[in-house]
C-alpha positions in Angstrom: -18.9 -2.2 16.8 -15.2 -1.5 16.1 -13.6 0.0 13.0 -10.7 -1.9 11.6 -7.6 0.1 10.9 -5.2 -2.0 8.9 -1.8 -0.8 7.9 1.9 -1.7 8.0 5.0 0.4 8.7 6.5 -0.9 5.4 3.8 1.1 3.6 5.4 4.3 4.8 8.2 3.5 2.3 5.8 3.3 -0.6 6.9 6.4 -2.5 4.7 7.0 -5.6 6.6 10.0 -7.0 6.4 13.7 -6.5 3.0 15.2 -6.1 1.1 11.9 -5.7 -1.4 12.3 -2.9 -0.6 8.9 -1.4 2.8 9.6 0.2 4.9 8.3 3.1 4.4 11.7 4.8 0.6 11.4 4.6 0.6 7.9 6.0 3.0 8.8 8.8 0.6 11.7 9.7 -2.3 9.3 9.8 -0.5 6.8 12.0 0.5 9.6 14.3 -3.1 10.8 14.6 -4.5 7.3 15.1 -1.9 6.4 17.7 -2.3 9.7 19.5 -6.1 9.4 20.1 -8.1 7.5 22.7 -10.6 5.7 20.5 -12.6 4.3 23.5 -12.2 0.8 22.1 -13.9 1.8 18.8 -10.8 1.3 16.7 -9.2 -2.1 16.1 -5.6 -1.7 14.8 -4.2 -4.6 12.8 -0.9 -5.1 11.0 -1.6 -5.7 7.3 -0.4 -9.1 6.1 1.8 -9.5 3.0 -0.4 -10.5 0.0 0.4 -12.6 -3.0 -1.3 -12.8 -6.4 -3.9 -15.3 -5.2 -5.1 -12.7 -2.6 -5.4 -10.1 -5.3 -7.4 -12.3 -7.7 -10.1 -12.5 -5.0 -11.0 -8.9 -5.8 -9.5 -8.3 -9.3 -9.6 -10.4 -12.5 -6.7 -12.8 -12.8 -5.6 -11.3 -16.2 -5.5 -7.8 -14.6 -3.3 -8.9 -11.7 -0.9 -10.8 -14.1 -0.7 -7.8 -16.5 0.3 -5.5 -13.6 2.9 -7.9 -12.1 4.4 -8.5 -15.5 5.1 -4.8 -15.9 7.0 -4.4 -12.7 10.4 -2.9 -13.6 13.7 -4.1 -12.3 14.4 -0.6 -11.0 12.8 2.8 -10.8 9.2 3.7 -11.2 6.8 3.3 -14.1 3.3 4.6 -14.4 0.4 2.4 -15.6 -1.7 5.5 -15.9 -1.7 9.1 -14.6 -2.3 8.0 -11.0 -1.0 4.4 -10.7 2.7 3.5 -10.5 4.7 0.4 -10.0 8.0 0.5 -8.1 10.8 -1.8 -9.1 12.7 -4.3 -6.9 15.2 -1.6 -6.0 12.5 0.3 -4.1 9.8 -0.8 -1.7 9.4 -4.2 -3.2 6.7 -5.4 -0.8 5.0 -2.2 0.3 2.5 -2.4 -2.6 1.5 -5.8 -1.5 1.3 -5.0 2.2 
């Protein structure tokens, strides 16, 4: 049995603000470790596809997805709560959907 490792290099641009545990540096370190090991065929790498709202509503209520997408700023970063941020079109527009 293989373990799927799904990611995309665009996600390395997904900057969530200072101090957030999910950072480009952390993801780069994970990619480096995964690419530097011989997984003996146990790891199946796959490039993550770009999602759209219909993909998200398969795992989240439609009203929840709509509310988040409606709050996306034109620029900068806004926090939905203490741990969840949305980046505007001036940032990594697609990294959050990758």
